[in-house]
C-alpha positions as CSV (number, residue, x, y, z in Angstrom):
1,M,0.1,-0.5,-0.2
2,M,1.4,3.4,-0.4
3,E,1.1,6.4,2.0
4,C,-0.7,9.7,1.1
5,P,2.2,12.3,1.0
6,Y,-0.2,14.5,2.8
7,C,-1.4,12.6,6.1
8,N,0.9,9.3,5.4
9,K,-2.5,7.1,5.5
10,E,-2.9,4.6,3.0
11,D,-6.5,5.1,2.3
12,C,-6.1,8.1,0.5
13,V,-4.5,6.5,-2.4
14,D,-6.8,4.6,-5.6
15,E,-3.8,2.1,-6.0
16,Y,-6.7,0.7,-9.0
17,I,-5.9,4.2,-11.0
18,I,-2.2,3.7,-10.7
19,E,-2.2,0.7,-11.9
20,F,-4.5,1.8,-14.7
21,Y,-2.5,4.2,-15.1
22,L,0.5,2.9,-15.9
23,T,-0.8,0.3,-18.8
24,T,-2.4,3.4,-20.2
25,Q,1.3,5.0,-20.4
26,E,2.8,1.8,-22.0
27,N,0.1,3.2,-24.8
28,F,1.2,6.9,-24.7
29,K,5.2,5.9,-25.0
30,R,4.5,4.3,-28.3
31,R,2.2,6.4,-29.8
32,K,4.3,10.0,-29.0
33,N,2.5,12.7,-28.3
34,T,3.3,15.4,-30.1
35,A,1.4,18.7,-28.4
36,L,3.4,18.1,-25.1
37,D,6.4,17.0,-26.9
38,G,6.3,13.0,-25.2
39,T,6.4,14.4,-21.7
40,P,3.2,11.9,-19.9
41,V,0.7,13.9,-18.0
42,V,0.9,13.2,-14.0
43,C,-1.8,10.6,-12.5
44,E,-4.4,12.0,-10.1
45,A,-3.8,9.5,-7.6
46,G,-6.6,10.4,-4.6
47,I,-7.7,12.8,-2.2
48,C,-6.2,13.3,1.0
49,K,-8.9,12.7,3.4
50,T,-7.7,14.9,5.9
51,T,-7.1,18.1,3.9
52,G,-8.8,17.4,0.8
53,E,-5.4,18.2,-1.8
54,K,-4.7,16.4,-4.7
55,I,-2.5,13.5,-5.0
56,W,-0.6,13.0,-7.6
57,F,1.1,10.1,-9.3
58,C,5.1,10.9,-11.2
59,P,5.6,8.4,-14.2
60,H,9.0,8.9,-13.5
61,C,10.0,7.9,-10.1
62,K,6.6,6.1,-9.3
63,S,5.9,7.9,-6.2
64,L,3.1,10.2,-4.4
65,I,3.7,13.5,-4.5
66,K,1.7,16.8,-3.6
67,H,-0.4,18.7,-5.8
68,V,1.4,21.5,-7.7
69,D,-0.3,24.1,-8.3
70,S,1.2,26.4,-11.9
71,H,0.3,28.0,-14.8
72,R,2.6,25.9,-16.7
73,A,1.9,23.1,-18.8
74,I,5.1,20.9,-17.7
75,V,6.4,21.1,-13.9
76,Q,9.2,19.4,-12.6
77,C,8.4,16.5,-10.2
78,P,9.4,17.7,-6.6
79,K,11.1,14.4,-6.0
80,C,12.6,13.5,-8.9
81,H,12.6,17.0,-10.6
82,K,11.8,15.3,-14.1
83,D,9.2,16.8,-16.6
84,I,5.9,16.3,-15.8
85,A,2.5,17.5,-17.7
86,L,-0.1,18.9,-15.4
87,P,-3.8,18.5,-16.9
88,A,-5.4,21.3,-18.4
89,T,-8.1,21.4,-15.2
90,N,-5.5,21.5,-12.6
91,R,-4.4,24.5,-14.0
92,T,-4.1,27.9,-12.0
93,F,-5.4,31.0,-14.6
94,C,-5.2,34.3,-12.8
């Protein structure tokens, strides 16, 4: 079981979603998404039941990370520092 990066509990993370995401990433690599230059989109792996914050899964380091608030489409994972793409619905616009 994977622990929430906010509260360290195991029941905040949907491991089925992560498993499904990893399967779709294989298809993503084969198709080479040119819109994001092949940068994988981060997986929403759950919501912390204590804080209400989104939990993300990095496709590079395979770890759970806290929600990254940004207006940019591509950011770096706070753990492995490799590029990850943010879903359009998670970008902050002012």
